[in-house]
N, C-alpha and C positions, 0 to 999 in steps of 0.2 A: 349314711349316705356315702356312696363311692365316688371319689373324685380322682382326677388324673394328677399324679405327682410330677415334679419337674423331671424325674428320670424317665417318665413314660408320656411326656407331652405329645399329644397327637399332632400329626401333620398330614399333608396330602399323600405322601408316600405310604404312611400307615393305613390311611383310608383305602388306598389302591391295593392293599394286600388281599382284601376280601377273604379273610382267613378261614371262613366256614363254608365258602362256596365250593362246589365241585370244580375240578380243573377246567372243563370247557366253559362253565359259567364265569369263573374267574377270568379266563382269557378273554371272553367276550366283553365283560364289563371294563376290564383294563383298556381294551381296544377302543370301546365307545367313549369312555371318559377322555382318553388320550386324544382321540379324534376331535372331540368337542373343544378341548383346551388348546389343541394345535390350531384349529380353524378360527376360534373365537378369542384366543388368549389376549390379544391386544385390546379387546373390548370388555375384558373382565377384570374386576378388582380381586386382590388376594382374599382367600378365605379368612374371615376375622371372627369366627365363632369362638366362644370361650372353650378352653381345653376340655372342661367337663361336659360340654355338649358335643364337641367333635368326637369324643369317645366316652361312653357311659355304660353302666351296668346296674343290675339290682344288687341288693346286699349279699345274696347268696352266690352270685356269679352265674346263675343259671340262665340269665338273659343278658346279652351284650349287644351293643350297637355302635355305629359310627355315622356321623353326618359330615358332609362336606358341601359348603355353599359358597358360590362365587357370584356376587352381584355384578350387573353391568355398569359400565361407566356412564355418566350422564348422556353422552351423545350416542350411546348404543341402543339398539332396539331390544336388547336383552334386559329383562327384569332381573332374573337370577337363574343360575343352573344349580340344581340340587341333586346330590348323589348320596346314597345311603346303603348300609347293609345292617341286617338284624339277624341274630341267632338266639333261639330260645329252646331250652330243654322243657318239654311239656310234661304235665303230671302223668300223662298216659305212657311216658317212656319214649315217645317219639320226639324228634327235633324239628323245629321250624326254622328255615333259613330263607331270608328275603333279601334280594338285591334289587336296587332300582336307580334309575337316572331320569330326571325330568328337566325340561327346559321351558321356562316361562318368558313370554315376550311382553313388552310394555305397551302402552296405548299409542305409541308412534306408528303402530301397524295393527291390523286386525287378523294377521296370519295365525294359523293354528300353533298351539304349543306342541311339545314332544313328551312322550311318556313310554318308558319300558320298565317292566317289573317282572321278575322271576321269583316264584314262590315254590319252594321245595319242602315237602313234608315227609318224604322218604326217599330212599335211593332209587325207587322205581316210579315215583309220582311227582309231577310238577305242573304248576299253572304258569302260563306265559301270557303276558299282557303287553301289547305294543300298539300305539296309536298316536295320531296327531289330533288331539282333541280340538274340535272347532270352537271358535270364539264368536261365531255368528249363528243366527238361526238359519238352517239350511233350506227351509221352506221359503222364508222371506228373501233369501239371498241365493238364488240358483246359480248365479255367476261364481259365487264363492265355492259352491259345491263342484262346479266344473273346473275351476282354476286349481284348487288344491287337492281334489280327490279323483276326479275323472281324468283330467289331462295328465296327471302324474301316474296314472294306472296303479294306484295304491292297492286296489282290490285284487290285482293279480297276485300280490304277495300272500294275501289271506287264502286265496284259492290254491296256491301251491302247497301250503302247509295242510290244507284241508284234505289233500290227497293221501296223506300218510295215515295208514290204518291205526296207528297207536294214538292218534290225536282225536280228541272229541271237543265239541264246543264247550266253553266254560261260561256259566251264567253267574255273575256276581250276586250274592245275596242282598247287596245294597242297591235299591232301586235308583238312587242318585247316580251311582257309577254307571248303571245300564243306560240312563238317559243322557249322560254327559259325554259318552264316547261317540266317535264318528261312525257312519255306516260302514266304513272300511276297517274298523278296529279288529285287531286280532286278539281274541280272547279264547284261549284253548288250553285244554288239560291233556297232558301226556301220561299214559299209563302203560308201563312195560313189564309189569309183574309176570305176565304169562307170555311175553314176546321178547325175550332177550335180556330181561332183567336190567340191572344198573348200567351195564355196558351199552345196551341199546339206547337208554335214555341219554347217556352222555354223547352217543353218536348223533342222536337227533339234535341235541343242542349245538354240537360242533358243526355238523354238516348242513342242517336245515334252518334251525332257528337263528343261528349266528349270521348266516347269509342274508336272510330276510331283514334282520335287525340292522345290519350294516347298510342295506339299501334304503330302508325307511329313514334312518338317521341322515343319510346322504340327501334324500329328498327334502327333509326338513332344513338342513343347512343350505342347500342350493336354492330352494324355492320359497322358503318361509322366512328365514332370518334375513332381515334387511329388505324384505319385500315392501316396496313403496306403494302405499295406498292413500288416496285422498279421503280423509275422514272429517266430516263436518262436526262442528262443536257439539250438537245435540247427539250425534252418533257416538262421539268420543265419550260423552257422559254415560251413555248406555253401555258402551264397551267397558268402561271402568267399573260400573255397577255389576255387570255380569262377571267380570274377572274376580271382583271381590267376593261375590256370592259363591263362585266356584271354589276359591281358596278356602273360604270359611267352611263350606261343606266338606271339603277334603279333610280339614282339621277335625271336624266333628265326627264324620263317618269313619274315617280311616285311622285317625291318630288318637284323638281324645277318648274314644271308646275302648281302646286297647292298651295304651301306654300305662295307665295306672295298674292294671292287672299284671303286666309284664315286668314293670320296673319299680313299682311302688309309687305312692302319691307324691312324695317329695321330689324324686328324680323326674317323674313325669311332668310335674308342674314346671320344673326348671327348663326342661327341654321344650315343652310346648310353649312356654313363655317366649323363648328365643325364636322358635319357629313362627309364632304369631307375629313377632316384629319383622321377621324376614318376609312374611306374607303380607305385611302392611295392615294387619288386623288390630 
């Protein structure tokens, strides 16, 4: 089992290095995390994850990852902010690099959460996921759809990216992910192997994806965090149940199914155990 020594004790600055991300992805993630911590810092507790969860790897060192979690103070609408990066050398010889940032709100509000994830499997191919996942049924609550998605013109950001010839819609293989995102979710795959190569992919991230990501995060910070909504007790109970089911499925579909393969059972159990506590599972 690989653990962090006192000489390499992880901290937020190490997490912010994003050592395996391309330069424009690194710049974007540093900017987004810095914006969140600048805007919400007074509402967040310091990261208290164990060092061997803040930074961990498999025995061979072919898979490495970092986690950074800051929970909200009791009076805050923030449940927690979670940032991560993961890098793995695959048996095929390719390398997988994932960077993500998510913001979860608690039951003092029913406003949407925030999610961004960039998945790069080669220098010319990447998947980009950006969304404000709803916490209400949009059919039963049309005012919710209007308030957080139509009035904020979120779909215009998706339409802007859709115009780029190198981008194609991405369909997650997980049915749960496809039903959990909003109708304005940006799920797109960039392929530049025949159109500019790695330089073009970096240009798309720097000039197009970064612009949209900054705007969507701004919408979440301005219109969702701290949004005051009157929630009846029975509605709050349903909201809590929905939030817990969402977090549980994220653990099962996205993490528990992949971590043992990438990091080995012992490390996976350690990290997933801590994440389960963060998720309140």
